[in-house]
All heavy atoms as TSV, in Angstrom:
chain	resi	resn	atom	element	x	y	z
A	1	MET	N	N	-22.508	15.936	2.092
A	1	MET	CA	C	-21.117	15.567	2.280
A	1	MET	C	C	-20.898	14.056	2.461
A	1	MET	O	O	-19.991	13.399	1.979
A	1	MET	CB	C	-20.566	16.250	3.563
A	1	MET	CG	C	-19.054	16.042	3.765
A	1	MET	SD	S	-18.189	16.741	2.435
A	1	MET	CE	C	-16.614	16.530	3.123
A	2	ARG	N	N	-21.953	13.558	3.108
A	2	ARG	CA	C	-21.869	12.000	3.413
A	2	ARG	C	C	-22.061	11.261	2.029
A	2	ARG	O	O	-21.332	10.315	1.752
A	2	ARG	CB	C	-22.991	11.694	4.395
A	2	ARG	CG	C	-23.050	10.222	4.623
A	2	ARG	CD	C	-23.945	9.895	5.716
A	2	ARG	NE	N	-23.979	8.362	5.892
A	2	ARG	CZ	C	-24.694	7.689	6.622
A	2	ARG	NH1	N	-25.460	8.281	7.484
A	2	ARG	NH2	N	-24.675	6.319	6.792
A	3	GLU	N	N	-22.989	11.735	1.196
A	3	GLU	CA	C	-23.169	11.049	-0.047
A	3	GLU	C	C	-21.945	11.091	-0.921
A	3	GLU	O	O	-21.616	10.215	-1.644
A	3	GLU	CB	C	-24.192	11.766	-0.878
A	3	GLU	CG	C	-25.673	11.531	-0.138
A	3	GLU	CD	C	-26.029	12.501	0.891
A	3	GLU	OE1	O	-25.254	13.589	0.951
A	3	GLU	OE2	O	-26.847	12.220	1.715
A	4	ALA	N	N	-21.049	12.277	-0.926
A	4	ALA	CA	C	-20.001	12.316	-1.602
A	4	ALA	C	C	-18.898	11.294	-1.122
A	4	ALA	O	O	-18.160	10.707	-1.910
A	4	ALA	CB	C	-19.320	13.733	-1.544
A	5	LYS	N	N	-18.818	11.078	0.172
A	5	LYS	CA	C	-17.935	9.982	0.785
A	5	LYS	C	C	-18.222	8.637	0.206
A	5	LYS	O	O	-17.316	7.861	0.027
A	5	LYS	CB	C	-17.907	10.169	2.294
A	5	LYS	CG	C	-17.109	11.389	2.864
A	5	LYS	CD	C	-17.145	11.354	4.262
A	5	LYS	CE	C	-16.502	12.477	4.841
A	5	LYS	NZ	N	-16.343	12.547	6.304
A	6	ILE	N	N	-19.641	8.455	0.275
A	6	ILE	CA	C	-20.006	6.991	-0.177
A	6	ILE	C	C	-19.706	6.919	-1.667
A	6	ILE	O	O	-19.116	5.899	-2.103
A	6	ILE	CB	C	-21.513	6.963	-0.033
A	6	ILE	CG1	C	-21.861	6.881	1.586
A	6	ILE	CG2	C	-22.137	5.716	-0.667
A	6	ILE	CD1	C	-23.284	6.927	1.920
A	7	VAL	N	N	-19.851	7.915	-2.618
A	7	VAL	CA	C	-19.625	7.773	-3.974
A	7	VAL	C	C	-18.061	7.632	-4.127
A	7	VAL	O	O	-17.666	6.873	-4.979
A	7	VAL	CB	C	-20.130	9.059	-4.629
A	7	VAL	CG1	C	-19.639	9.060	-6.146
A	7	VAL	CG2	C	-21.639	9.073	-4.779
A	8	LEU	N	N	-17.416	8.485	-3.431
A	8	LEU	CA	C	-15.837	8.320	-3.583
A	8	LEU	C	C	-15.258	6.930	-3.145
A	8	LEU	O	O	-14.599	6.362	-3.700
A	8	LEU	CB	C	-15.113	9.296	-2.707
A	8	LEU	CG	C	-13.626	9.408	-2.734
A	8	LEU	CD1	C	-13.202	9.684	-4.118
A	8	LEU	CD2	C	-13.111	10.459	-1.794
A	9	SER	N	N	-15.999	6.486	-2.069
A	9	SER	CA	C	-15.594	5.012	-1.606
A	9	SER	C	C	-15.904	4.000	-2.598
A	9	SER	O	O	-15.087	3.097	-2.902
A	9	SER	CB	C	-16.407	4.736	-0.218
A	9	SER	OG	O	-15.935	5.662	0.773
A	10	ILE	N	N	-17.135	4.198	-3.267
A	10	ILE	CA	C	-17.508	3.112	-4.284
A	10	ILE	C	C	-16.542	3.279	-5.570
A	10	ILE	O	O	-16.075	2.323	-6.056
A	10	ILE	CB	C	-18.998	3.329	-4.651
A	10	ILE	CG1	C	-19.901	3.017	-3.507
A	10	ILE	CG2	C	-19.230	2.626	-6.081
A	10	ILE	CD1	C	-21.308	3.433	-3.752
A	11	VAL	N	N	-16.115	4.463	-5.873
A	11	VAL	CA	C	-15.213	4.719	-7.092
A	11	VAL	C	C	-13.948	4.055	-6.695
A	11	VAL	O	O	-13.308	3.466	-7.492
A	11	VAL	CB	C	-15.133	6.183	-7.350
A	11	VAL	CG1	C	-13.929	6.439	-8.265
A	11	VAL	CG2	C	-16.425	6.688	-7.970
A	12	LEU	N	N	-13.431	4.307	-5.427
A	12	LEU	CA	C	-12.021	3.749	-5.149
A	12	LEU	C	C	-12.046	2.409	-4.975
A	12	LEU	O	O	-11.127	1.606	-5.517
A	12	LEU	CB	C	-11.583	4.330	-3.780
A	12	LEU	CG	C	-11.188	5.805	-3.879
A	12	LEU	CD1	C	-10.823	6.368	-2.334
A	12	LEU	CD2	C	-9.996	5.948	-4.656
A	13	ILE	N	N	-13.150	1.680	-4.502
A	13	ILE	CA	C	-13.207	0.203	-4.492
A	13	ILE	C	C	-13.410	-0.361	-5.881
A	13	ILE	O	O	-12.650	-1.360	-6.190
A	13	ILE	CB	C	-14.445	-0.240	-3.766
A	13	ILE	CG1	C	-14.260	0.005	-2.229
A	13	ILE	CG2	C	-14.889	-1.682	-3.896
A	13	ILE	CD1	C	-15.554	-0.022	-1.298
A	14	GLY	N	N	-14.048	0.325	-6.778
A	14	GLY	CA	C	-14.094	-0.131	-8.229
A	14	GLY	C	C	-12.718	-0.111	-8.809
A	14	GLY	O	O	-12.309	-0.962	-9.565
A	15	LEU	N	N	-11.906	1.093	-8.531
A	15	LEU	CA	C	-10.622	1.103	-9.088
A	15	LEU	C	C	-9.634	-0.047	-8.616
A	15	LEU	O	O	-8.847	-0.537	-9.327
A	15	LEU	CB	C	-10.084	2.494	-8.796
A	15	LEU	CG	C	-10.561	3.579	-9.623
A	15	LEU	CD1	C	-9.970	4.904	-9.032
A	15	LEU	CD2	C	-10.393	3.570	-11.097
A	16	VAL	N	N	-9.804	-0.294	-7.247
A	16	VAL	CA	C	-8.976	-1.431	-6.613
A	16	VAL	C	C	-9.351	-2.625	-7.429
A	16	VAL	O	O	-8.442	-3.566	-7.751
A	16	VAL	CB	C	-9.166	-1.395	-5.188
A	16	VAL	CG1	C	-8.636	-2.805	-4.598
A	16	VAL	CG2	C	-8.628	-0.285	-4.493
A	17	VAL	N	N	-10.691	-2.937	-7.492
A	17	VAL	CA	C	-11.116	-4.257	-8.222
A	17	VAL	C	C	-10.492	-4.159	-9.687
A	17	VAL	O	O	-9.880	-5.312	-9.967
A	17	VAL	CB	C	-12.563	-4.345	-8.252
A	17	VAL	CG1	C	-13.014	-5.458	-9.175
A	17	VAL	CG2	C	-13.149	-4.470	-6.817
A	18	VAL	N	N	-10.605	-3.182	-10.412
A	18	VAL	CA	C	-9.927	-3.107	-11.689
A	18	VAL	C	C	-8.509	-3.322	-11.716
A	18	VAL	O	O	-7.880	-4.248	-12.403
A	18	VAL	CB	C	-10.345	-1.865	-12.472
A	18	VAL	CG1	C	-9.467	-1.766	-13.779
A	18	VAL	CG2	C	-11.768	-1.803	-12.796
A	19	PHE	N	N	-7.725	-2.766	-10.699
A	19	PHE	CA	C	-6.281	-2.952	-10.566
A	19	PHE	C	C	-6.053	-4.473	-10.252
A	19	PHE	O	O	-5.132	-4.917	-10.911
A	19	PHE	CB	C	-5.892	-2.086	-9.467
A	19	PHE	CG	C	-4.419	-2.208	-9.198
A	19	PHE	CD1	C	-3.517	-1.678	-9.906
A	19	PHE	CD2	C	-4.015	-2.956	-8.062
A	19	PHE	CE1	C	-2.076	-1.925	-9.578
A	19	PHE	CE2	C	-2.790	-3.270	-7.697
A	19	PHE	CZ	C	-1.802	-2.510	-8.498
A	20	VAL	N	N	-6.752	-5.023	-9.376
A	20	VAL	CA	C	-6.482	-6.476	-9.031
A	20	VAL	C	C	-6.702	-7.259	-10.232
A	20	VAL	O	O	-5.821	-8.265	-10.494
A	20	VAL	CB	C	-7.259	-6.906	-7.806
A	20	VAL	CG1	C	-7.079	-8.362	-7.562
A	20	VAL	CG2	C	-6.676	-6.047	-6.566
A	21	VAL	N	N	-7.695	-7.089	-10.901
A	21	VAL	CA	C	-8.063	-7.935	-12.053
A	21	VAL	C	C	-7.066	-7.949	-13.101
A	21	VAL	O	O	-6.712	-8.917	-13.835
A	21	VAL	CB	C	-9.600	-7.659	-12.577
A	21	VAL	CG1	C	-9.798	-8.368	-13.855
A	21	VAL	CG2	C	-10.661	-8.014	-11.665
A	22	GLN	N	N	-6.606	-6.657	-13.316
A	22	GLN	CA	C	-5.564	-6.555	-14.432
A	22	GLN	C	C	-4.072	-6.973	-14.036
A	22	GLN	O	O	-3.242	-7.035	-14.861
A	22	GLN	CB	C	-5.591	-4.997	-14.869
A	22	GLN	CG	C	-6.744	-4.616	-15.541
A	22	GLN	CD	C	-6.721	-3.094	-16.048
A	22	GLN	OE1	O	-5.873	-2.328	-15.538
A	22	GLN	NE2	N	-7.541	-2.778	-17.031
A	23	ASN	N	N	-3.926	-7.283	-12.798
A	23	ASN	CA	C	-2.613	-7.581	-12.239
A	23	ASN	C	C	-2.499	-8.849	-11.592
A	23	ASN	O	O	-2.033	-9.042	-10.407
A	23	ASN	CB	C	-1.974	-6.413	-11.341
A	23	ASN	CG	C	-1.577	-5.126	-12.158
A	23	ASN	OD1	O	-0.726	-5.020	-12.895
A	23	ASN	ND2	N	-2.561	-4.193	-12.051
A	24	THR	N	N	-3.025	-9.902	-12.287
A	24	THR	CA	C	-3.115	-11.178	-11.559
A	24	THR	C	C	-1.819	-12.015	-11.907
A	24	THR	O	O	-1.701	-13.134	-11.393
A	24	THR	CB	C	-4.307	-12.037	-12.222
A	24	THR	OG1	O	-4.357	-12.051	-13.471
A	24	THR	CG2	C	-5.645	-11.296	-11.666
A	25	GLU	N	N	-0.949	-11.591	-12.689
A	25	GLU	CA	C	0.263	-12.353	-13.017
A	25	GLU	C	C	1.015	-12.751	-11.733
A	25	GLU	O	O	1.121	-11.823	-10.829
A	25	GLU	CB	C	1.227	-11.536	-13.889
A	25	GLU	CG	C	2.495	-12.288	-14.338
A	25	GLU	CD	C	3.347	-11.265	-15.204
A	25	GLU	OE1	O	2.750	-10.375	-15.928
A	25	GLU	OE2	O	4.462	-11.560	-15.299
A	26	VAL	N	N	1.534	-13.856	-11.711
A	26	VAL	CA	C	2.241	-14.384	-10.431
A	26	VAL	C	C	3.888	-14.031	-10.770
A	26	VAL	O	O	4.277	-14.329	-11.839
A	26	VAL	CB	C	2.060	-15.904	-10.284
A	26	VAL	CG1	C	3.110	-16.313	-9.128
A	26	VAL	CG2	C	0.719	-16.159	-9.876
A	27	LEU	N	N	4.412	-13.405	-9.874
A	27	LEU	CA	C	5.745	-13.078	-9.839
A	27	LEU	C	C	6.698	-13.873	-8.857
A	27	LEU	O	O	6.097	-14.405	-7.885
A	27	LEU	CB	C	6.128	-11.625	-9.364
A	27	LEU	CG	C	5.314	-10.506	-10.072
A	27	LEU	CD1	C	5.592	-9.239	-9.341
A	27	LEU	CD2	C	5.829	-10.434	-11.472
A	28	THR	N	N	7.854	-14.204	-9.308
A	28	THR	CA	C	8.788	-15.056	-8.378
A	28	THR	C	C	9.640	-13.997	-7.863
A	28	THR	O	O	10.340	-13.315	-8.438
A	28	THR	CB	C	9.498	-16.084	-9.135
A	28	THR	OG1	O	8.633	-17.055	-9.696
A	28	THR	CG2	C	10.488	-16.829	-8.204
A	29	ILE	N	N	9.669	-13.955	-6.423
A	29	ILE	CA	C	10.454	-13.002	-5.701
A	29	ILE	C	C	11.839	-13.626	-5.172
A	29	ILE	O	O	11.612	-14.728	-4.487
A	29	ILE	CB	C	9.714	-12.262	-4.526
A	29	ILE	CG1	C	8.433	-11.740	-5.142
A	29	ILE	CG2	C	10.544	-11.318	-3.782
A	29	ILE	CD1	C	8.626	-10.544	-5.980
A	30	ASN	N	N	12.911	-13.284	-5.362
A	30	ASN	CA	C	14.120	-13.787	-4.799
A	30	ASN	C	C	14.698	-12.716	-3.924
A	30	ASN	O	O	15.080	-11.542	-4.192
A	30	ASN	CB	C	15.109	-14.063	-5.951
A	30	ASN	CG	C	14.564	-15.049	-6.957
A	30	ASN	OD1	O	14.166	-16.015	-6.492
A	30	ASN	ND2	N	14.786	-14.797	-8.178
A	31	PHE	N	N	14.844	-13.105	-2.590
A	31	PHE	CA	C	15.283	-12.229	-1.521
A	31	PHE	C	C	16.329	-13.057	-0.791
A	31	PHE	O	O	15.832	-13.920	-0.003
A	31	PHE	CB	C	14.215	-11.540	-0.820
A	31	PHE	CG	C	14.605	-10.621	0.344
A	31	PHE	CD1	C	15.240	-9.389	-0.119
A	31	PHE	CD2	C	14.597	-10.894	1.628
A	31	PHE	CE1	C	15.795	-8.496	0.873
A	31	PHE	CE2	C	15.014	-10.131	2.564
A	31	PHE	CZ	C	15.613	-8.846	2.144
A	32	LEU	N	N	17.420	-12.704	-0.812
A	32	LEU	CA	C	18.523	-13.345	0.084
A	32	LEU	C	C	18.427	-14.830	-0.344
A	32	LEU	O	O	18.807	-15.230	-1.429
A	32	LEU	CB	C	18.534	-13.057	1.494
A	32	LEU	CG	C	18.679	-11.577	1.863
A	32	LEU	CD1	C	18.511	-11.392	3.398
A	32	LEU	CD2	C	20.141	-11.060	1.458
A	33	ILE	N	N	18.176	-15.757	0.624
A	33	ILE	CA	C	18.178	-17.185	0.436
A	33	ILE	C	C	16.696	-17.663	0.211
A	33	ILE	O	O	16.534	-18.818	0.027
A	33	ILE	CB	C	18.750	-17.829	1.653
A	33	ILE	CG1	C	17.911	-17.595	2.957
A	33	ILE	CG2	C	20.193	-17.536	1.799
A	33	ILE	CD1	C	18.389	-18.498	3.997
A	34	TRP	N	N	15.631	-16.750	0.190
A	34	TRP	CA	C	14.275	-17.099	0.038
A	34	TRP	C	C	13.790	-16.867	-1.265
A	34	TRP	O	O	14.174	-15.893	-1.939
A	34	TRP	CB	C	13.269	-16.280	0.957
A	34	TRP	CG	C	13.732	-16.507	2.487
A	34	TRP	CD1	C	13.521	-17.626	3.158
A	34	TRP	CD2	C	14.408	-15.510	3.364
A	34	TRP	NE1	N	13.898	-17.372	4.404
A	34	TRP	CE2	C	14.458	-16.233	4.540
A	34	TRP	CE3	C	14.941	-14.336	3.093
A	34	TRP	CZ2	C	15.109	-15.626	5.652
A	34	TRP	CZ3	C	15.569	-13.681	4.179
A	34	TRP	CH2	C	15.625	-14.331	5.409
A	35	ASN	N	N	13.050	-17.777	-1.753
A	35	ASN	CA	C	12.287	-17.630	-3.124
A	35	ASN	C	C	10.760	-17.871	-2.882
A	35	ASN	O	O	10.450	-18.893	-2.156
A	35	ASN	CB	C	12.720	-18.647	-4.130
A	35	ASN	CG	C	14.179	-18.423	-4.439
A	35	ASN	OD1	O	14.621	-17.295	-4.501
A	35	ASN	ND2	N	14.886	-19.608	-4.651
A	36	PHE	N	N	9.861	-16.927	-3.281
A	36	PHE	CA	C	8.546	-17.180	-3.196
A	36	PHE	C	C	7.781	-16.592	-4.262
A	36	PHE	O	O	8.212	-15.580	-5.025
A	36	PHE	CB	C	8.023	-16.663	-1.820
A	36	PHE	CG	C	8.279	-15.387	-1.496
A	36	PHE	CD1	C	7.379	-14.337	-1.850
A	36	PHE	CD2	C	9.384	-14.900	-0.904
A	36	PHE	CE1	C	7.583	-13.010	-1.473
A	36	PHE	CE2	C	9.658	-13.629	-0.697
A	36	PHE	CZ	C	8.744	-12.660	-0.936
A	37	SER	N	N	6.584	-17.204	-4.561
A	37	SER	CA	C	5.708	-16.520	-5.649
A	37	SER	C	C	4.580	-15.860	-5.055
A	37	SER	O	O	4.010	-16.303	-4.105
A	37	SER	CB	C	5.201	-17.687	-6.581
A	37	SER	OG	O	6.298	-18.302	-7.151
A	38	ILE	N	N	4.235	-14.749	-5.747
A	38	ILE	CA	C	3.187	-13.808	-5.183
A	38	ILE	C	C	2.532	-13.102	-6.385
A	38	ILE	O	O	3.207	-12.839	-7.308
A	38	ILE	CB	C	3.745	-12.820	-4.203
A	38	ILE	CG1	C	2.752	-12.117	-3.415
A	38	ILE	CG2	C	4.708	-11.979	-4.777
A	38	ILE	CD1	C	3.151	-11.269	-2.274
A	39	ARG	N	N	1.312	-12.790	-6.394
A	39	ARG	CA	C	0.631	-12.038	-7.308
A	39	ARG	C	C	1.044	-10.661	-7.275
A	39	ARG	O	O	1.385	-10.004	-6.387
A	39	ARG	CB	C	-0.847	-12.096	-7.174
A	39	ARG	CG	C	-1.464	-13.369	-7.298
A	39	ARG	CD	C	-3.027	-13.297	-7.498
A	39	ARG	NE	N	-3.569	-14.688	-7.640
A	39	ARG	CZ	C	-3.564	-15.514	-8.696
A	39	ARG	NH1	N	-3.111	-15.149	-9.856
A	39	ARG	NH2	N	-4.173	-16.605	-8.617
A	40	ARG	N	N	1.109	-10.073	-8.613
A	40	ARG	CA	C	1.755	-8.642	-8.685
A	40	ARG	C	C	0.996	-7.664	-7.837
A	40	ARG	O	O	1.441	-6.856	-7.318
A	40	ARG	CB	C	1.695	-8.287	-10.212
A	40	ARG	CG	C	2.249	-6.977	-10.398
A	40	ARG	CD	C	2.134	-6.489	-11.826
A	40	ARG	NE	N	2.976	-7.480	-12.664
A	40	ARG	CZ	C	3.179	-7.174	-13.921
A	40	ARG	NH1	N	2.548	-6.194	-14.510
A	40	ARG	NH2	N	3.941	-8.167	-14.673
A	41	ALA	N	N	-0.416	-7.731	-7.908
A	41	ALA	CA	C	-1.166	-6.784	-7.231
A	41	ALA	C	C	-0.887	-6.748	-5.753
A	41	ALA	O	O	-0.759	-5.715	-5.077
A	41	ALA	CB	C	-2.695	-6.952	-7.503
A	42	PHE	N	N	-0.810	-7.994	-5.293
A	42	PHE	CA	C	-0.471	-8.160	-3.795
A	42	PHE	C	C	0.901	-7.564	-3.333
A	42	PHE	O	O	0.997	-6.977	-2.332
A	42	PHE	CB	C	-0.633	-9.688	-3.396
A	42	PHE	CG	C	-0.614	-9.864	-1.845
A	42	PHE	CD1	C	-1.525	-9.317	-1.083
A	42	PHE	CD2	C	0.393	-10.636	-1.263
A	42	PHE	CE1	C	-1.492	-9.513	0.285
A	42	PHE	CE2	C	0.427	-10.821	0.083
A	42	PHE	CZ	C	-0.557	-10.251	0.817
A	43	MET	N	N	1.762	-7.773	-4.242
A	43	MET	CA	C	3.165	-7.330	-4.027
A	43	MET	C	C	3.034	-5.738	-4.088
A	43	MET	O	O	3.797	-5.111	-3.140
A	43	MET	CB	C	4.110	-7.844	-5.113
A	43	MET	CG	C	5.597	-7.436	-4.872
A	43	MET	SD	S	6.058	-8.173	-3.364
A	43	MET	CE	C	7.710	-7.349	-3.193
A	44	ILE	N	N	2.409	-5.147	-4.930
A	44	ILE	CA	C	2.298	-3.692	-5.002
A	44	ILE	C	C	1.678	-3.252	-3.723
A	44	ILE	O	O	2.058	-2.220	-3.127
A	44	ILE	CB	C	1.569	-3.273	-6.195
A	44	ILE	CG1	C	2.408	-3.680	-7.404
A	44	ILE	CG2	C	1.300	-1.778	-6.171
A	44	ILE	CD1	C	1.722	-3.380	-8.777
A	45	PHE	N	N	0.615	-3.860	-3.235
A	45	PHE	CA	C	0.004	-3.550	-1.960
A	45	PHE	C	C	0.811	-3.526	-0.812
A	45	PHE	O	O	0.904	-2.885	0.103
A	45	PHE	CB	C	-1.316	-4.232	-1.658
A	45	PHE	CG	C	-2.384	-3.855	-2.708
A	45	PHE	CD1	C	-3.237	-4.889	-3.185
A	45	PHE	CD2	C	-2.835	-2.508	-2.761
A	45	PHE	CE1	C	-4.296	-4.489	-4.065
A	45	PHE	CE2	C	-3.866	-2.157	-3.510
A	45	PHE	CZ	C	-4.651	-3.169	-4.179
A	46	ILE	N	N	1.734	-4.622	-0.760
A	46	ILE	CA	C	2.755	-4.753	0.309
A	46	ILE	C	C	3.756	-3.726	0.244
A	46	ILE	O	O	4.014	-3.003	1.352
A	46	ILE	CB	C	3.366	-6.157	0.223
A	46	ILE	CG1	C	2.417	-7.265	0.595
A	46	ILE	CG2	C	4.735	-6.190	1.180
A	46	ILE	CD1	C	2.992	-8.674	0.195
A	47	VAL	N	N	4.212	-3.316	-0.815
A	47	VAL	CA	C	5.170	-2.208	-0.960
A	47	VAL	C	C	4.510	-0.972	-0.587
A	47	VAL	O	O	5.178	-0.198	0.082
A	47	VAL	CB	C	5.858	-2.205	-2.323
A	47	VAL	CG1	C	6.673	-0.944	-2.626
A	47	VAL	CG2	C	6.560	-3.471	-2.530
A	48	LEU	N	N	3.313	-0.697	-0.882
A	48	LEU	CA	C	2.507	0.440	-0.559
A	48	LEU	C	C	2.451	0.601	0.901
A	48	LEU	O	O	2.857	1.541	1.439
A	48	LEU	CB	C	1.240	0.555	-1.194
A	48	LEU	CG	C	0.368	1.761	-0.821
A	48	LEU	CD1	C	0.917	3.021	-1.222
A	48	LEU	CD2	C	-1.135	1.544	-1.377
A	49	ALA	N	N	2.098	-0.468	1.599
A	49	ALA	CA	C	1.927	-0.586	2.936
A	49	ALA	C	C	3.234	-0.315	3.725
A	49	ALA	O	O	3.154	0.530	4.762
A	49	ALA	CB	C	1.224	-1.963	3.474
A	50	ILE	N	N	4.326	-0.861	3.173
A	50	ILE	CA	C	5.577	-0.673	3.797
A	50	ILE	C	C	5.939	0.924	3.676
A	50	ILE	O	O	6.494	1.515	4.627
A	50	ILE	CB	C	6.727	-1.574	3.112
A	50	ILE	CG1	C	6.426	-2.896	3.581
A	50	ILE	CG2	C	8.036	-1.069	3.596
A	50	ILE	CD1	C	7.219	-4.053	2.732
A	51	GLY	N	N	5.642	1.428	2.645
A	51	GLY	CA	C	5.963	2.878	2.400
A	51	GLY	C	C	5.240	3.743	3.300
A	51	GLY	O	O	5.662	4.739	3.779
A	52	ILE	N	N	3.959	3.477	3.379
A	52	ILE	CA	C	3.009	4.219	4.296
A	52	ILE	C	C	3.451	4.127	5.670
A	52	ILE	O	O	3.554	5.180	6.432
A	52	ILE	CB	C	1.558	3.862	4.166
A	52	ILE	CG1	C	1.031	4.325	2.870
A	52	ILE	CG2	C	0.541	4.317	5.336
A	52	ILE	CD1	C	-0.334	3.716	2.510
A	53	LEU	N	N	3.799	2.910	6.219
A	53	LEU	CA	C	4.366	2.577	7.587
A	53	LEU	C	C	5.586	3.397	7.818
A	53	LEU	O	O	5.816	4.025	8.889
A	53	LEU	CB	C	4.345	1.238	7.755
A	53	LEU	CG	C	4.874	0.723	9.177
A	53	LEU	CD1	C	3.929	1.155	10.270
A	53	LEU	CD2	C	5.153	-0.772	9.271
A	54	THR	N	N	6.611	3.346	6.902
A	54	THR	CA	C	7.719	4.022	6.980
A	54	THR	C	C	7.596	5.582	7.128
A	54	THR	O	O	8.168	6.233	8.038
A	54	THR	CB	C	8.751	3.625	5.857
A	54	THR	OG1	O	8.835	2.200	5.728
A	54	THR	CG2	C	10.080	4.309	6.031
A	55	GLY	N	N	6.701	6.174	6.291
A	55	GLY	CA	C	6.437	7.514	6.319
A	55	GLY	C	C	5.931	7.915	7.576
A	55	GLY	O	O	6.199	8.876	8.172
A	56	TRP	N	N	4.989	7.086	8.091
A	56	TRP	CA	C	4.229	7.361	9.332
A	56	TRP	C	C	5.283	7.373	10.564
A	56	TRP	O	O	5.232	8.237	11.353
A	56	TRP	CB	C	3.163	6.348	9.533
A	56	TRP	CG	C	2.318	6.532	10.851
A	56	TRP	CD1	C	1.458	7.610	11.201
A	56	TRP	CD2	C	2.360	5.705	11.967
A	56	TRP	NE1	N	0.915	7.437	12.411
A	56	TRP	CE2	C	1.484	6.242	12.949
A	56	TRP	CE3	C	2.955	4.466	12.211
A	56	TRP	CZ2	C	1.257	5.652	14.259
A	56	TRP	CZ3	C	2.790	4.035	13.478
A	56	TRP	CH2	C	1.990	4.559	14.417
A	57	LEU	N	N	6.134	6.315	10.559
A	57	LEU	CA	C	7.100	6.204	11.581
A	57	LEU	C	C	8.163	7.494	11.568
A	57	LEU	O	O	8.488	8.036	12.581
A	57	LEU	CB	C	7.817	4.955	11.523
A	57	LEU	CG	C	6.986	3.685	11.964
A	57	LEU	CD1	C	7.779	2.369	11.544
A	57	LEU	CD2	C	6.586	3.680	13.286
A	58	LEU	N	N	8.591	7.740	10.524
A	58	LEU	CA	C	9.585	8.817	10.262
A	58	LEU	C	C	8.901	10.178	10.592
A	58	LEU	O	O	9.665	10.995	11.218
A	58	LEU	CB	C	10.084	8.918	8.878
A	58	LEU	CG	C	10.956	7.698	8.467
A	58	LEU	CD1	C	11.436	7.701	6.924
A	58	LEU	CD2	C	12.340	7.674	9.450
A	59	ARG	N	N	7.712	10.341	10.275
A	59	ARG	CA	C	7.005	11.609	10.584
A	59	ARG	C	C	6.828	11.771	12.087
A	59	ARG	O	O	7.076	12.817	12.633
A	59	ARG	CB	C	5.730	11.689	9.893
A	59	ARG	CG	C	4.998	13.014	10.192
A	59	ARG	CD	C	3.660	13.053	9.457
A	59	ARG	NE	N	2.652	13.567	10.380
A	59	ARG	CZ	C	1.491	13.014	10.651
A	59	ARG	NH1	N	1.093	12.002	10.047
A	59	ARG	NH2	N	0.727	13.527	11.594
A	60	GLY	N	N	6.468	10.609	12.717
A	60	GLY	CA	C	6.520	10.636	14.225
A	60	GLY	C	C	7.643	11.008	14.950
A	60	GLY	O	O	7.859	11.713	15.886
A	61	ALA	N	N	8.841	10.370	14.414
A	61	ALA	CA	C	10.102	10.734	14.903
A	61	ALA	C	C	10.549	12.159	14.578
A	61	ALA	O	O	11.111	12.806	15.500
A	61	ALA	CB	C	11.076	9.701	14.337
A	62	PHE	N	N	10.285	12.603	13.573
A	62	PHE	CA	C	10.650	13.934	13.246
A	62	PHE	C	C	9.809	14.911	14.085
A	62	PHE	O	O	10.396	15.882	14.581
A	62	PHE	CB	C	10.319	14.207	11.736
A	62	PHE	CG	C	10.585	15.718	11.249
A	62	PHE	CD1	C	11.787	16.000	11.131
A	62	PHE	CD2	C	9.594	16.515	10.994
A	62	PHE	CE1	C	12.191	17.488	10.781
A	62	PHE	CE2	C	9.887	17.789	10.726
A	62	PHE	CZ	C	11.230	18.272	10.580
A	63	ASN	N	N	8.555	14.663	14.339
A	63	ASN	CA	C	7.730	15.530	15.097
A	63	ASN	C	C	8.245	15.435	16.701
A	63	ASN	O	O	8.193	16.571	17.270
A	63	ASN	CB	C	6.308	15.139	15.103
A	63	ASN	CG	C	5.638	15.629	13.685
A	63	ASN	OD1	O	6.184	16.358	13.004
A	63	ASN	ND2	N	4.549	14.945	13.327
A	64	ARG	N	N	8.670	14.294	17.169
A	64	ARG	CA	C	9.141	14.170	18.552
A	64	ARG	C	C	10.388	14.986	18.737
A	64	ARG	O	O	10.636	15.734	19.597
A	64	ARG	CB	C	9.352	12.888	18.964
A	64	ARG	CG	C	8.040	12.086	19.325
A	64	ARG	CD	C	8.337	10.695	19.925
A	64	ARG	NE	N	9.100	9.879	19.053
A	64	ARG	CZ	C	8.443	8.967	18.125
A	64	ARG	NH1	N	7.139	8.977	18.089
A	64	ARG	NH2	N	9.062	8.191	17.487
A	65	ARG	N	N	11.293	14.940	17.683
A	65	ARG	CA	C	12.621	15.690	17.695
A	65	ARG	C	C	12.217	17.212	17.645
A	65	ARG	O	O	12.930	17.894	18.299
A	65	ARG	CB	C	13.484	15.203	16.549
A	65	ARG	CG	C	14.782	16.055	16.522
A	65	ARG	CD	C	15.744	15.444	15.434
A	65	ARG	NE	N	15.960	14.068	15.633
A	65	ARG	CZ	C	16.660	13.295	14.734
A	65	ARG	NH1	N	16.983	13.860	13.486
A	65	ARG	NH2	N	17.084	12.177	15.085
A	66	ARG	N	N	11.367	17.607	16.842
A	66	ARG	CA	C	10.995	19.142	16.707
A	66	ARG	C	C	10.381	19.436	18.014
A	66	ARG	O	O	10.697	20.550	18.457
A	66	ARG	CB	C	10.103	19.303	15.571
A	66	ARG	CG	C	10.064	20.847	15.391
A	66	ARG	CD	C	8.878	21.086	14.312
A	66	ARG	NE	N	8.953	20.393	13.113
A	66	ARG	CZ	C	8.034	20.523	12.109
A	66	ARG	NH1	N	6.976	21.366	12.225
A	66	ARG	NH2	N	8.076	19.800	11.090
A	67	ALA	N	N	9.718	18.698	18.734
A	67	ALA	CA	C	8.981	19.045	19.890
A	67	ALA	C	C	10.001	19.312	21.080
A	67	ALA	O	O	9.918	20.077	21.921
A	67	ALA	CB	C	7.899	18.170	20.307
A	68	LYS	N	N	11.110	18.587	20.994
A	68	LYS	CA	C	12.119	18.719	22.039
A	68	LYS	C	C	12.922	19.851	21.814
A	68	LYS	O	O	13.510	20.310	22.817
A	68	LYS	CB	C	13.038	17.505	22.007
A	68	LYS	CG	C	12.393	16.123	22.592
A	68	LYS	CD	C	13.353	14.932	22.483
A	68	LYS	CE	C	12.695	13.697	23.001
A	68	LYS	NZ	N	13.613	12.542	22.979
A	69	SER	N	N	13.084	20.360	20.595
A	69	SER	CA	C	13.932	21.543	20.319
A	69	SER	C	C	13.305	22.765	20.873
A	69	SER	O	O	12.236	22.989	21.005
A	69	SER	CB	C	14.214	21.672	18.842
A	69	SER	OG	O	14.906	20.529	18.484
């Protein structure tokens, strides 16, 4: 089982490296009054992290509400 986790970790790291190498284009983001440039891969990771955090927070709130009922 431990070897499978190591192999899976290596494969995932390899996929992340390929993803980052293929998405090095710089994007210009315009949000309200701010303008900034960021690499596409980094922007996707930020959006992913925001989505994971939002899901985690909403799940916790839903579980607390269900526990009170």
